[in-house]
C-alpha positions, 0 to 999 in steps of 0.5 A: 501602600503604592505611590500611583492609584489605579481607578478601576471599576468591574464594568469596564469589562464589557464581555464582547466574547471573541472580539478582537476588542479584549475587554477583559484584559482590565480586570486582568490587570487589576489581578494581576496587581493585586495577586503580584502584591504591588498594588492593595485595594487601598490603591484602587479608586472606583469611578462615579459615571460621568453625567451627561453635562459633562459628557456634553463639554465634548459631545453633541447632545444628539449622540450622546442622547442615541447612545443612551436611548438605544437610538444610533443606527445600523451605520452607526453602530458599523462605524463604531465597530463594537456590539451596542447594548446598555452595558456597552453605554454604562461602560463609556460613561464610567470610562469618562469618568474614571479618566476624570477621577485619575486626573484628580488623582494625579493632582495629588499624587504625581500620575494617576492611572485609569485601568481604562480609557484611552478612546480617542476615536471618538468625535462629539458626533459619533463614534468610531473605531471601538470608541464611542464617547472620547474619556480623555477628552472629557476629563480635560473640559472637566477639569478646566472648567472646575479651574484645576488645569488651564493647559493641557497636553495628550501624549498619544502613543497608540499604534493609531493616531487619537483622530478624534482628539485632533479634530476636538482639539482642533485650533484650542490653545489651551489643549496641544496634540501629540500622536506619534503612531505607525502611518500606513494603519487606521484611520484611513484619514487622519485630520492634523494633531497639533504634533504628529509623528509619523512612523513606517511598518516594522519601526522598532524600539532604537528609531520610535523613543528616539522620534518621541524624545526628539518631538516631545522634549521641545513640545514640553518645554513650549507648552509646559502644561498643567498636566500631560494626558497619557494615551499609553496604548499596548498595540505598537507591540511586535505581536499586536493583530491590529499594529505593524510596528515592531516594538518589543515590551523592553522598548514599550516599558522605555516609552514609558518611562521616557514619557513619565519620568520626563513630564514628572521632572517637570513637575507636570502630573499625568494622567495615564488610560491604556487605549488599544492593545491586541496582542495574539496572547492576551496576557502579552497586553496586559503585561504592556499595560501593567508595564506602564503602571510599575513604569509611573511608580518608578518614576515617582520613586526617583522623582517624588512629587511635590506640586508646583505652587506656581501652577 
């Protein structure tokens, strides 16, 4: 059996058609890892839908109610940038349940991988940038409520800054937010994370990895979190339609190995979500995301997990 469990639900695929957000990638990732023999059906866990009580640990009750009842305005849909449907709402509820389940599994296995989620542009009272519900924030708050973790760190490597993450956890000493992203890209207004690593257009593998290491290593030593929530966007890829960085597949794989491996060396469990990925060929995005799982699997092989009893 694989060391890194996957969390997946068939309703993660929203079937947006020609939309730039290829939600079929979730299904394709699962199929790729199953067909390659790297993952067995027994390694895949099905999440339950997040409860409204869970969602409201992060989101305003009014926003949750609007989504559930379909009463969001035309302007709110434009800001969200994806078509509204009951299926869309169900998928975001499931993604939040999936990230929470992946967090629980990470505590046991050392790492767990939600084949979905990473919706880091969602704010408490509105959605934007393809993100209606902030699944990672919900997972953090649920695990904190249940006293499974106290301190968390979010390491966001999506090409776009995690503005919703920064806003939700602003002034909260129990959650450290780190975002490494292209400066001149969405969102136009970037609320400050605890650490923002702003990259100029066209940055490639070597500079990217150097700046990531320089930023993350001292932060992990300082914060010593109970869990690392890894928002592993595929969109820093050189052929991404919504990105302007120049990372190769090898560079992205090295990024994943570094983040996950460093955390595991420090006995910090890692919950992984996938966030953006909009390569010209969807197969490239799928390969990059699958490589993130492979990086976690390799990291656990080199650093076998044993829960730190001090945690």
